[in-house]
Steps between C-alpha positions, in 0.01 A plus 500: 500500500818293501579138589865401454588131484802567721606772751724771375586868597326768297693693253579868553494576130236752404477516122193323370470678163879484389546139598204376305534728208662248267505124542585373144507126457285432818197278449187537706136370471187698535171318546183682412720710261203631294328663795507856606799472744655217307515697176682793664737269679582333166553841347740619785692175501560516125608859539760384756643232260337188655393208302130439602322167484132598517239252610156560363175301454525497113816629323340469160221747582596853386242657746733348766852543368509760212560795727793308668661421167476866411725601780851618442743198532218237471617371164838419652431420859127403557393148489134391576379179648167336541408445872196426711483569870314182567730256316792378706820512302350765267764747611801268476594618151461883577711494812769272374838673482381812671676686787189679625119439472216738531170341563210733409240261331176501683127527447302793613138394522269639775184310408493127439258207522809284596746725691715205606570388157507837331660726752661317787668204311655715215653727774621232747572206274635734227746658741616161621529361150737793405704444823519122441643571157744748644618254764630273221729764350831558683577828314203683651624721772178689586134481444277818518132433553246768435230477778262780590445750771184302561717238661615742768212712642202267511550402861233672686715784623352842427712698259507829682730791407767400752517141379820411303497180283833310497642158441337359825145550352325196351135471417285255696337243273182498707472884458568473130223252451247764624628741243582332182667197345777717339663608833460149621681353192774754524553433872502117463727513197754725670496270818551197286791665320670591829459140626620339184803743474606423868463128455688499165770753556368749248609860526165672489366854518148625453349827373149617617385778263164673533292611206717522192435795273612635156671509249413173315711287270245219468192546283238412768390705798622379835279457803632811693445749228169322425383622835563855407328464179201366683493812714510724184214291368289571805578211753461630855709223656877492557720252697621628838776521628679543168843617388637576159837434345648586163568184304849623405595534864377148579698356199810667619444378855499151375837548343630668805380204711710267290804687623422582854756346746740452204750282709232214485482533124863438388520665161140524403 
């Protein structure tokens, strides 16, 4: 999905891969950089010559950052920052001086005694805290927010074979509440992001991946592959509907999103 801060004609250029192949000297921020998608995004950005400012919960914890520092180019162009989704101003330092920001940090908890504090607030307030920090930095030309396919299809419409999901689809919070707090958190967070971007002139795009699968860079198992492992171990339940996407494709899609409609991006 795409929300420009000003109207502009679409470019007719068609070369996503060649244009973003090398961007030496460019500085971008990745929140949630130690996660499944974030790790691959950092890897691909470093491969393309970017300087990456990675926001993680604890940069001093090797379980969080060791695999990032082991990436090619990390020694020269990877900088880690401590940041907390619930602390306003926590992302001021990571996004400072950046031209593009990728916001991936999020919690994925399906069961909680306090879903508002543990699921909804980190998603909604966390997204707004990142965008508030971005709004202070004039050099930022675009923000890419990682949402979820759960923010699109949970609206009560049956997903029959002839149904096509597009950018007009948004989940209904009331429907989400009947399903799970995670779809609700993703839906509310994305809605908050669009509203803030519109009110503050931020050039925003969002990505809605489904279940993200192998290969891993991070040392821990991600939720999506955990579902498959549960089946192997005898679990008889599996979420429906479900879609799977290779994490490498999602990481590349983030970088491509940074360059879509390039006339709005100046020289980023």
